[in-house]
C-alpha positions as CSV (number, residue, x, y, z in Angstrom):
1,X,72.0,88.4,129.2
2,X,72.8,86.6,132.5
3,X,72.3,88.7,135.6
4,X,75.4,89.0,137.7
5,X,74.5,89.2,141.4
6,X,78.2,89.5,142.5
7,X,78.6,92.9,140.9
8,X,78.2,96.0,143.1
9,X,75.3,98.2,142.5
10,X,76.2,101.4,140.6
11,X,75.3,104.5,142.6
12,X,73.1,107.0,140.9
13,X,75.1,109.8,142.5
14,X,78.2,109.3,140.3
15,X,80.2,112.5,139.6
16,X,79.8,113.7,136.0
17,X,83.1,114.2,134.2
18,X,82.9,117.2,131.9
19,X,86.4,116.6,130.6
20,X,85.5,113.2,129.0
21,X,84.0,113.0,125.5
22,X,80.5,111.5,125.2
23,X,80.5,107.8,124.3
24,X,78.1,106.9,121.5
25,X,76.9,103.4,121.2
26,X,77.4,103.1,117.5
27,X,75.3,100.5,115.7
28,X,75.6,98.9,112.3
29,X,73.4,99.7,109.3
30,X,72.9,98.5,105.8
31,X,75.9,98.9,103.4
32,X,78.3,99.1,106.3
33,X,81.6,97.2,105.8
34,X,82.2,95.3,109.0
35,X,84.8,92.9,110.3
36,X,83.2,89.9,112.2
37,X,84.2,86.9,114.3
38,X,81.6,84.1,113.9
39,X,80.9,80.5,114.4
40,X,78.1,78.6,112.6
41,X,76.4,75.5,114.1
42,X,74.2,72.8,112.5
43,X,72.8,70.1,114.9
44,X,75.0,71.7,117.6
45,X,78.2,70.9,115.5
46,X,80.4,73.6,114.1
47,X,80.3,73.8,110.3
48,X,82.0,77.1,109.7
49,X,84.1,79.6,111.8
50,X,86.9,82.1,111.7
51,X,87.6,81.7,115.4
52,X,90.7,79.4,115.9
53,X,89.4,77.2,118.7
54,X,86.1,76.5,116.8
55,X,87.7,76.2,113.4
56,X,90.0,73.4,114.7
57,X,86.9,71.3,115.5
58,X,86.4,71.1,111.7
59,X,90.0,71.0,110.6
60,X,92.9,70.9,113.1
61,X,95.3,72.4,110.5
62,X,93.0,75.3,109.3
63,X,94.0,78.8,110.0
64,X,91.4,81.5,110.7
65,X,91.0,84.3,108.1
66,X,89.8,87.9,108.6
67,X,86.2,88.1,107.5
68,X,84.8,91.3,106.1
69,X,81.0,91.5,105.3
70,X,79.1,94.3,103.5
71,X,75.7,94.3,105.2
72,X,72.9,93.8,102.7
73,X,75.1,92.5,99.9
74,X,74.2,88.8,100.3
75,X,77.7,87.8,101.3
76,X,76.2,85.5,104.0
77,X,72.9,83.7,104.2
78,X,69.8,85.9,104.3
79,X,68.9,85.5,108.0
80,X,72.5,86.2,109.1
81,X,72.8,89.2,106.7
82,X,69.6,90.7,108.2
83,X,70.8,90.1,111.8
84,X,74.0,92.1,111.2
85,X,72.0,95.3,111.0
86,X,71.5,97.6,114.1
87,X,74.1,95.7,116.2
88,X,76.6,97.1,118.7
89,X,80.3,96.8,118.2
90,X,82.1,94.3,120.4
91,X,78.9,92.6,121.7
92,X,78.3,88.9,121.3
93,X,75.0,87.9,119.6
94,X,73.4,84.5,119.0
95,X,70.8,83.9,116.4
96,X,68.8,80.8,115.3
97,X,67.6,80.5,111.7
98,X,65.0,78.3,110.1
99,X,66.1,76.6,106.9
100,X,64.3,79.2,104.7
101,X,66.5,82.0,106.2
102,X,69.6,79.9,106.1
103,X,70.6,77.4,103.4
104,X,67.0,76.8,102.1
105,X,64.6,73.9,102.3
106,X,65.5,70.6,100.7
107,X,64.3,70.2,97.1
108,X,63.4,66.7,95.9
109,X,64.0,67.8,92.3
110,X,67.7,68.2,93.2
111,X,68.0,64.5,93.8
112,X,69.1,63.0,90.5
113,X,70.0,59.7,88.9
114,X,73.3,59.9,87.0
115,X,74.9,57.2,84.8
116,X,77.9,55.5,86.6
117,X,80.0,56.3,83.5
118,X,79.8,60.1,84.3
119,X,82.0,59.2,87.4
120,X,84.2,56.5,85.9
121,X,85.2,58.7,83.0
122,X,86.6,61.1,85.6
123,X,88.3,58.2,87.4
124,X,86.0,58.5,90.4
125,X,84.5,55.4,92.1
126,X,81.3,56.7,93.8
127,X,80.3,55.2,97.2
128,X,77.3,55.8,99.4
129,X,77.9,58.8,101.6
130,X,80.7,60.2,99.5
131,X,80.7,64.0,99.1
132,X,82.4,65.4,95.9
133,X,82.4,68.1,93.3
134,X,80.4,67.5,90.2
135,X,79.2,70.0,87.5
136,X,80.4,72.9,89.6
137,X,78.3,71.7,92.6
138,X,79.0,69.8,95.8
139,X,76.9,66.6,95.7
140,X,76.4,63.7,98.1
141,X,76.1,60.2,96.9
142,X,72.9,58.6,98.3
143,X,73.1,55.2,96.5
144,X,75.0,53.2,93.9
145,X,73.0,50.6,92.1
146,X,74.3,48.8,89.1
147,X,75.1,51.4,86.4
148,X,73.2,54.2,88.2
149,X,74.2,56.6,90.9
150,X,71.6,58.6,93.0
151,X,73.1,61.9,93.9
152,X,71.8,64.8,96.0
153,X,72.6,68.3,94.7
154,X,71.0,70.1,97.6
155,X,73.3,72.2,99.8
156,X,74.6,69.9,102.5
157,X,73.0,72.3,105.1
158,X,69.7,72.6,103.3
159,X,66.7,71.8,105.5
160,X,68.6,72.3,108.7
161,X,68.1,74.9,111.4
162,X,71.3,77.0,111.8
163,X,72.7,78.8,114.7
164,X,75.3,81.6,114.5
165,X,77.3,83.2,117.3
166,X,79.0,86.4,116.2
167,X,80.8,89.6,117.3
168,X,81.1,92.7,115.1
169,X,84.8,93.7,115.7
170,X,84.6,97.0,113.9
171,X,83.0,99.1,111.2
172,X,85.5,99.7,108.4
173,X,85.7,103.3,107.2
174,X,89.1,103.3,105.5
175,X,88.6,103.6,101.8
176,X,91.6,101.4,100.9
177,X,90.3,98.5,103.1
178,X,86.8,98.9,101.6
179,X,88.1,98.9,98.1
180,X,90.2,95.8,98.7
181,X,87.2,94.1,100.3
182,X,85.0,94.9,97.3
183,X,87.6,93.7,94.8
184,X,88.2,90.5,96.7
185,X,84.4,89.9,96.9
186,X,83.5,90.4,93.3
187,X,86.8,89.7,91.5
188,X,88.3,87.2,93.9
189,X,91.6,89.0,93.7
190,X,93.0,92.5,94.3
191,X,94.6,94.1,91.3
192,X,96.7,97.2,91.4
193,X,94.6,100.3,92.2
194,X,94.9,103.9,93.4
195,X,92.3,105.9,95.2
196,X,91.9,109.5,94.0
197,X,89.7,112.4,95.1
198,X,86.7,111.4,93.0
199,X,87.6,108.0,91.5
200,X,89.3,104.7,92.0
201,X,91.7,103.8,89.2
202,X,92.3,100.1,88.6
203,X,95.0,98.7,86.4
204,X,94.9,95.2,84.9
205,X,94.4,93.0,81.9
206,X,91.3,92.8,79.6
207,X,89.6,90.3,82.0
208,X,89.4,93.0,84.7
209,X,87.9,95.5,82.3
210,X,84.6,93.7,82.0
211,X,84.5,93.4,85.8
212,X,84.9,97.2,86.2
213,X,82.0,97.8,83.7
214,X,79.7,95.4,85.6
215,X,80.4,96.7,89.1
216,X,81.0,100.4,88.6
217,X,77.5,101.3,89.9
218,X,78.1,99.1,93.0
219,X,81.4,100.9,93.8
220,X,79.7,104.2,93.5
221,X,76.9,103.1,95.8
222,X,79.1,101.5,98.5
223,X,82.2,103.7,98.4
224,X,80.9,106.9,96.7
225,X,83.5,107.0,94.0
226,X,83.6,106.0,90.4
227,X,85.8,103.1,89.4
228,X,87.9,103.4,86.2
229,X,90.0,101.0,84.3
230,X,93.3,101.3,82.5
231,X,94.9,98.5,80.5
232,X,98.2,97.2,81.8
233,X,100.5,94.7,80.2
234,X,101.1,91.4,82.1
235,X,103.8,91.9,84.7
236,X,104.0,95.7,84.1
237,X,104.2,97.8,87.2
238,X,102.2,101.1,87.0
239,X,103.8,104.3,88.4
240,X,101.3,106.1,90.6
């Protein structure tokens, strides 16, 4: 941290106030649910952020969204995830990550030659430098030659050193917020639910039932309550 010479020295003879509660410098730990503000940089350029002024450097029309991370659950790249542990609330941190701890090293095996017809059948005219979605992946077109297209399936940030600046806004302790965060993370939506003394009841269609079975141990580990499912017809409102 930068030393401020214009600040007055603090006297060691300050009066102790017995009527004030002790202030504990709470730090984060694995499995904490935290709300963060962050900006990610590659080659000194912003590639991701939920801070408005930084986000506008990527997309002037984008609106920042609240970001909740569960430490240790792999919701961010490995090096960033590890860096979130043992941190103070409200303090700004900067970390620099090697490719291995960020988006991985580049893999030559992920550079593939694809028939041009694979694109034309989808009414896409590939051009060198174009970035597009193909086979559930984001690919970059490296070259177009005759009836062949050379495409790079590596993550666009693979092989790059990454820098993150971040502040942990708060540690989330509210069970409702934590449940919503878990549902959004693993189900990508928040169905109707109710928190009871020893369980979390979730109502929904059959598609949600399999989700509950897969993640019931995760809910018990992170929230300390068993998640249960009850079938609900489409559009039906459950009385709780």
